[in-house]
N, C-alpha and C positions, 0 to 999 in steps of 0.2 A: 674497806673492803676491795681489793682492785682484783678485778675480771683479767686474767692473762688471756688476750686475743692471738689463737696460733693460726697458721695458714689454713691446716686444717681445716680449722672452724667456718673459716672464709669462704674456704674452695669446695666443701660439700655441698652449701645451701647454694652457692651461685652455680655448680654443677646439675643439680636436683630443679634449681628454677630453671636453667636452660633448656635441660630436656624437657620439663613440662611445656613451655614455650615451643620446642619445635612439633612435640605431640599434639598439642593444640592445633598450630599451624596448618600441620599437615594432614588432621580432621577435619578443618574447616576447607581446606583446599580439595580434598577428597569428596565432600559433601556438595561442595559449588561446582564439581564437575560432574557430577553425579545430576546435578538438581538442572543445572544448564542443559545437561544430556536432554532430560525430560521435556524439561520447558521448550525446545528445539523440536521435538518429536510433536509435542503436542500444536505447538504451530503449524508447523507443517500438515499435521491431519488436518487442523481447522481450515488451513487456506486448500486444501484438497476438496474439502468438502464444501466449500464456500465456491470452488469453481462448476461445479456439479448444478449447485444452488442456483448459480446465474445462469448457465448454461446448460436445461435440462437434457437438451436435444444431445449433448455431446456424448459421446461411447467412451471416449478418451481424450488426452490432452497430451501436446507437443510443445516445449519449450520454444518461444520465437526468437530467443538468444541465448548461445551456450554460455553467457558468462551473467545470466541473471534469472530467477524462479519469480519474477514477477509480470512476465506476460506469456500467455499460454494460446495457443492456437486450439478450438474444440473442435473435434472431427467425429463421425459419424461412422458407423460401423463400416463404410466402403472405403473410409478414409475422405470425406468430401468435408471441407471446412463450414461449420456451422455457426463460428463466431469468434471471439477474440475475449480472455478472462485477463483483465488488467487489474492488478494489485496496487495499490497509493496508500498514503497513509497522510494523516494532515494534525498538527496542535486540537487537541479539544479541549476542555475547561481542566481536565486534571491529568491529560498527559497524551499519547499518540493513540489516535483511534485510526484503526486501520480498514480499509474497505476494499472489497472486490466488486467491479462492474464489468458485467456481461455486455457486448456491443455486439450487433452485427447488421451491416447493411446501412451504417452510416445512423444506426439507432441503439437507444440503451434499451436490454430485451433483460436487465436484471441488475440488483446493487444487493447486497450484501455485509453487513457491519461483521466481521468476523472476529475482531476484539476490540473493545472497549472499556475492558477491566478497569481503568482510572478512573472514567466519569463515574457521578453521581449516583446510587440505586435510585430507581424510583422516577429519575428525572434523564439525565443526560444518557445512561444505561439502556433509555428506552428506545434509544434512535436504531438497535436492532431487531425493534417490533415491525411487523410485515408493512403495517399500515401506514407508516412513514417511509419503509424503504419502496415498496409501492408505486409511490409520488414519482419516482425517476421512470418508471418502465415508460416506455413510447417516446420519451425526449429525446430531441437529435442532438448527435455530438458537435453539430457546429453551431449549437447557438449556449452562450452562457448560461449557467443555472444559479439560480440565485434563490438566499432565503425572502418570501415573499414579506415580511416585514421589514426588512430595510429598504424597501422601496426603490431598488434599482432596475434597470433595463434586464429583462431575460426571461427566462425562463423558471416560472416561481415554485417555490417547493415550500408548505406550512411546514414550519418548525416544530419540535416535539415542545407541548407546555412547558416552561420555564427550563428550557434547554436550549437556548439557541445556540449559545457557544458551542456546543454538542453538533448541532443541526448542520452550523455551517462549517463545521471540520468535517463532516460525511460530505457534503457539499462541493468545499475544495477542493476535497479527494476524488469524487466523481468528476469531478471538471478536469482535475491534472489527467487520469483515466482517459477523458474523450480527446483530449488536446494529444496524447501519445498518441493515440489510436489514429488520430488523424495523420500524425508525421510518419507515422509507419504505414498507412496506407499510400502517403504521396511518394514513401522512397520505394515501395515495391512497384508500384505504378510506372515506374521509368522502364525497368525490365522485367519484373513480375519476380524479381527475387529483393530482398533485403540488403543494401550495401553497405547500411552503418551499423554500429555498435550498438548496445545499450546506455552507453556512457553518450556517445554522439546523438543518440536519438534524445535524451535526456536534455541536452544543449540545444537541438533544434525547439524542442517543447519552452523551454524556457523563453526563448526568442518568439517563439510564436504566440505564447501568452502576453506577450506586450504590444498585442496589435489590436486595433478596432475589430471586434466580432464581424463587422461589414465587409472587411476585404476576405470574408472566405466563405465559398460556397464549395459545398459538398460535393455536388452535381457537375462542379466543373472546376474540380480541385489541378487540372493540368495547368491551368491557367489564373491561379489562385496565388495569391502574395507566399502562401508555404510554400509552393515550388520556386519562389525566387529566391527564397533561402536556404532549401537544399541546394540550388543550383551555385550559390556560392561555394561550397565545399568540393566543387568537383576541379 
């Protein structure tokens, strides 16, 4: 028996399938937008809480640059600067590890790992424990920080047990924050105001990170190699 296929028999299922696809796609897009907004909101809240964690003396914060929320100036009630909060990240074992570093007077005053959700529970996620984070307190910004088991020169940090890669990621992020801070302080040292954009400051930090650490003297920044780099752009 031959079945006669009419245009109507083809058109109706096709249109139905098309409409279903459009509906599902729209629903997924809406869900994604709602979820993305919520994720962004949660991350912003975590970042704010992290800033107060690393600079508890701050009453409020102001962005150091208009084009980024990754560097803030901590101010007390009278508007005096009590330090800087710098947000940086590095690749960990399972994904990006995001770290907030509090710095004041060329010294680390606090470190908070505010995002390490992709790291292994009970291992890499333990980098958010105070016992590990407190090791960075009091370290100088003008000296490299390293994981002690790597055996390199620098200010040593003991890695979280069985989580060396995650520990290195935190350390790398903290080192980056220190370099950004040094570049920022050197820049405002010329005329007491920042002349660079955030992108330019990161470029300076990239070049600065290639220099031997013994070329930097935080007490004599105006005569350091860092300032020679900054003068290249004048």
